[in-house]
C-alpha positions in Angstrom: 0.1 -70.9 -34.4 -3.3 -72.1 -33.6 -3.6 -75.5 -31.8 -6.6 -77.8 -31.8 -7.9 -78.6 -28.4 -8.7 -82.1 -29.7 -5.1 -82.9 -29.9 -3.3 -84.8 -27.2 -0.7 -82.5 -25.5 2.8 -83.9 -25.7 5.1 -82.8 -22.9 8.8 -83.4 -23.5 11.1 -83.7 -20.4 14.7 -82.7 -21.0 17.3 -82.9 -18.2 20.5 -82.1 -20.0 20.1 -78.9 -21.9 23.0 -77.5 -23.9 23.6 -73.8 -24.9 25.0 -74.6 -28.3 27.0 -72.4 -30.7 27.7 -73.6 -34.3 30.7 -72.2 -36.1 31.0 -72.3 -39.9 34.6 -72.2 -41.0 36.4 -72.6 -44.3 38.8 -75.1 -42.9 40.3 -76.2 -39.6 42.9 -78.5 -38.1 45.3 -79.0 -35.2 47.5 -76.1 -34.5 45.4 -73.8 -36.7 43.4 -70.7 -35.8 40.3 -70.8 -37.9 37.9 -67.8 -38.3 34.2 -68.4 -38.6 32.4 -67.1 -41.6 29.1 -67.5 -39.8 27.9 -68.5 -36.3 24.6 -69.6 -34.9 23.3 -70.0 -31.4 20.6 -72.5 -30.4 19.3 -74.4 -27.4 20.0 -78.1 -27.8 18.7 -81.1 -26.0 16.6 -84.0 -27.2 13.3 -82.8 -25.7 13.8 -79.3 -27.2 14.3 -80.8 -30.6 11.4 -83.2 -30.3 9.1 -80.4 -29.2 10.4 -78.2 -32.1 9.4 -80.9 -34.5 6.1 -81.4 -32.9 5.4 -77.7 -33.3 6.5 -78.1 -37.0 3.8 -80.8 -37.2 1.2 -78.4 -35.6 1.0 -80.6 -32.5 0.2 -79.3 -29.0 3.5 -79.5 -27.1 5.4 -78.0 -24.2 9.1 -78.5 -23.6 9.8 -78.9 -19.9 13.5 -78.1 -19.1 16.0 -76.9 -16.4 17.9 -73.9 -17.7 20.3 -72.3 -15.1 23.7 -70.9 -14.4 25.5 -68.5 -16.8 23.7 -69.8 -19.8 20.2 -70.2 -18.3 18.7 -66.8 -19.0 20.2 -66.9 -22.5 18.6 -70.2 -23.2 15.2 -69.0 -21.9 15.4 -65.8 -24.0 16.3 -67.8 -27.1 13.4 -70.2 -26.6 11.0 -67.3 -26.2 12.4 -65.5 -29.2 11.9 -68.7 -31.3 8.3 -68.8 -30.1 8.8 -72.3 -28.5 6.2 -73.5 -26.0 8.3 -74.3 -22.9 8.1 -74.5 -19.1 11.4 -73.9 -17.2 12.5 -74.7 -13.7 15.8 -73.1 -12.9 16.3 -73.0 -9.1 19.8 -74.3 -8.4 20.3 -75.6 -12.0 23.3 -75.2 -14.3 23.2 -75.5 -18.1 26.1 -76.9 -20.1 27.6 -75.3 -23.2 28.4 -77.0 -26.5 30.2 -76.2 -29.7 29.7 -77.5 -33.3 32.3 -76.9 -36.0 31.2 -77.3 -39.6 33.6 -77.0 -42.6 32.9 -77.9 -46.3 35.6 -80.6 -46.6 35.6 -82.0 -43.1 33.3 -84.1 -40.9 31.2 -82.2 -38.4 32.8 -81.8 -34.9 30.6 -81.6 -31.8 32.1 -80.8 -28.4 29.8 -80.9 -25.3 30.7 -79.3 -22.0 30.3 -80.8 -18.6 26.9 -82.2 -17.9 24.2 -79.9 -16.7 23.2 -80.0 -13.0 19.5 -80.2 -12.0 18.7 -79.5 -8.4 16.2 -81.4 -6.1 14.2 -78.2 -5.8 13.7 -77.8 -9.5 12.8 -81.5 -9.9 10.2 -81.1 -7.1 8.8 -78.0 -8.9 8.7 -79.9 -12.2 6.8 -82.8 -10.7 4.2 -80.5 -9.0 3.7 -78.9 -12.4 3.2 -82.3 -14.1 0.8 -83.4 -11.4 -1.4 -80.4 -12.1 -1.8 -81.2 -15.8 -5.3 -82.7 -15.5 -6.3 -83.7 -19.1 -4.7 -86.7 -20.8 -1.2 -86.0 -22.1 1.9 -87.8 -23.3 5.0 -87.4 -21.1 8.0 -87.9 -23.4 11.2 -88.7 -21.5 14.0 -87.3 -23.7 17.7 -87.8 -23.6 20.1 -88.6 -20.8 19.3 -87.9 -17.1 22.6 -87.0 -15.7 23.4 -87.8 -12.0 20.5 -90.3 -12.2 21.6 -92.1 -9.0 21.4 -88.8 -7.1 18.6 -88.1 -4.7 17.9 -85.0 -6.7 15.6 -87.1 -8.9 13.7 -88.7 -6.0 10.5 -86.6 -6.6 10.3 -87.9 -10.2 11.1 -91.4 -9.2 8.4 -91.3 -6.5 5.7 -89.8 -8.7 6.1 -91.5 -12.1 5.3 -95.1 -10.9 2.1 -93.7 -9.4 1.1 -91.4 -12.2 -2.6 -91.3 -13.2 -4.0 -93.2 -16.1 -4.2 -89.9 -18.0 -0.4 -89.7 -18.3 0.9 -91.7 -21.3 4.6 -92.5 -21.0 6.9 -92.4 -24.0 10.6 -93.1 -23.5 13.6 -92.2 -25.6 16.5 -92.0 -23.1 19.8 -93.7 -22.5 22.4 -94.2 -19.8 21.6 -95.4 -16.3 18.1 -94.1 -16.3 16.9 -96.2 -19.3 16.6 -99.4 -17.2 14.5 -97.6 -14.6 12.1 -95.8 -17.1 11.7 -99.1 -19.1 10.3 -100.7 -15.9 7.6 -98.0 -15.4 5.1 -99.5 -17.8 5.7 -97.1 -20.6 3.4 -97.0 -23.7 6.3 -96.8 -26.1 10.0 -97.1 -26.0 12.1 -95.8 -28.9 15.9 -96.4 -28.6 18.8 -97.2 -30.9 20.6 -100.4 -31.3 23.4 -99.6 -28.8 20.9 -98.5 -26.2 19.0 -101.8 -26.7 22.2 -103.7 -25.9 22.5 -102.0 -22.5 19.2 -103.6 -21.4 20.9 -107.1 -21.5 23.5 -107.9 -19.0 25.9 -109.7 -21.4 27.8 -109.1 -24.6 25.2 -109.2 -27.3 27.0 -107.1 -30.0 26.8 -110.0 -32.5 23.2 -110.9 -31.8 20.5 -109.9 -34.3 18.3 -107.0 -33.4 15.0 -108.9 -33.7 16.3 -111.6 -31.4 17.3 -109.1 -28.8 13.9 -107.3 -29.0 12.0 -110.5 -28.4 14.2 -111.2 -25.3 13.7 -107.7 -24.0 9.9 -107.8 -24.5 9.7 -110.8 -22.2 11.1 -108.8 -19.3 9.4 -105.4 -19.7 5.8 -104.3 -19.8 5.7 -102.1 -22.9 3.3 -102.6 -25.8 5.5 -101.0 -28.5 9.3 -101.1 -29.0 11.1 -99.3 -31.8 14.8 -99.7 -32.4 16.6 -97.4 -34.9 20.1 -97.8 -36.2 21.1 -94.9 -38.4 20.8 -95.8 -42.0 20.3 -99.5 -41.1 16.8 -101.1 -40.7 14.3 -99.8 -38.2 12.8 -102.6 -36.1 9.3 -102.5 -34.6 7.8 -104.9 -32.1 4.2 -104.7 -30.9 2.7 -106.8 -28.1 1.5 -110.2 -29.4 3.4 -109.8 -32.7 6.9 -110.4 -34.2 9.6 -107.9 -34.9 9.1 -106.2 -38.2 11.9 -104.3 -40.2 11.7 -101.4 -42.5 14.5 -99.7 -44.5 14.8 -95.9 -44.1 15.6 -93.8 -47.2 19.3 -93.6 -48.0 20.5 -90.1 -48.3 23.8 -88.1 -48.4 23.8 -87.0 -44.7 24.7 -83.4 -44.0 24.3 -83.8 -40.2 22.9 -86.7 -38.1 22.1 -84.4 -35.2 18.4 -84.4 -34.4 17.4 -87.1 -36.8 16.3 -89.5 -34.0 14.4 -86.6 -32.4 12.5 -85.9 -35.6 11.7 -89.6 -35.8 10.4 -89.7 -32.2 8.3 -86.6 -32.6 6.7 -87.8 -35.8 6.0 -91.2 -34.2 4.3 -89.6 -31.2 2.3 -87.2 -33.3 1.0 -90.0 -35.5 0.2 -92.4 -32.6 -1.6 -89.9 -30.4 -2.9 -87.2 -32.8 -3.6 -89.4 -35.8 -4.7 -92.8 -34.5 -6.6 -93.5 -37.7 -3.2 -94.1 -39.4 -1.5 -97.4 -39.0 1.7 -98.0 -37.1 3.4 -98.9 -40.4 2.4 -95.6 -41.9 3.7 -93.8 -38.8 7.1 -95.5 -39.0 7.4 -94.8 -42.7 6.6 -91.2 -42.2 9.0 -90.9 -39.3 11.8 -92.4 -41.4 11.1 -90.0 -44.3 11.2 -87.0 -42.1 14.3 -88.2 -40.3 16.0 -88.6 -43.7 14.9 -85.1 -44.7 16.4 -83.8 -41.5 19.7 -85.6 -42.2 20.2 -83.5 -45.4 19.1 -80.2 -43.6 21.5 -77.8 -41.9 19.0 -77.1 -39.1 16.9 -79.5 -37.0 13.2 -79.8 -37.9 13.3 -76.9 -40.3 12.7 -78.8 -43.6 9.6 -78.7 -45.8 7.1 -81.3 -44.7 5.7 -81.7 -48.2 7.2 -83.7 -51.1 8.5 -86.5 -48.8 8.7 -89.2 -51.5 
């Protein structure tokens, strides 16, 4: 695939990889032994999915990740076989496993293994790599950063607040790291409704999303907030404006896995590679692609055409 040098590189950073096997069965249930009619292996993780969608959009992207342990080499080989653009740091790392079970008459089941482990050495190697990327690029923080309170992440925490102006920060994370990344002057934050609530130190489950966004925007220096909520409205808040809502297309969902990742990738591609398009256009396109992903059996593998 040829990439235009005029495009802004988008580097996704994924801490919690998963070596994921999907089993397709006719039926399953407690106490039963089910035999798969088909199985499929893939490397999961938000940044991996985001980068895949970016490649689908013909954007310039690299997925930075930390494969290691029993599944590490398998993950790297799979990424290479799939012709993904990735940079791996594996010293002292362990990748978790995951299982998805799909049956025609049952809801999809996802089982994730124990969180991955990322070593201090690999974090340092990763930061040195990011420092050496000289031309402007987007650093997309993707997914949970396990053991965030650990000193293993010190190198990232030391560098990111002092990054050069050529590094644009986009955040789509959750858990304990979200609060920290939100305070690093990001250019865009895309989270879901539940994650938004974690940024407020009180029970706000009954509060309207637009009200919460206005409260949050007063306390964080970020010019663009986007809050998704599945099939419910998507809320957008730009600096100096008011929250705006749009309704994603309603579809019969095959699998919700990766829909938020497709949305995030499309948004970043539009904002940084197609700045001539409006934010409203970018949001609408991201919603359409996320909905197409919801009715697809594979993440970011749908036809980009005929989105109406």
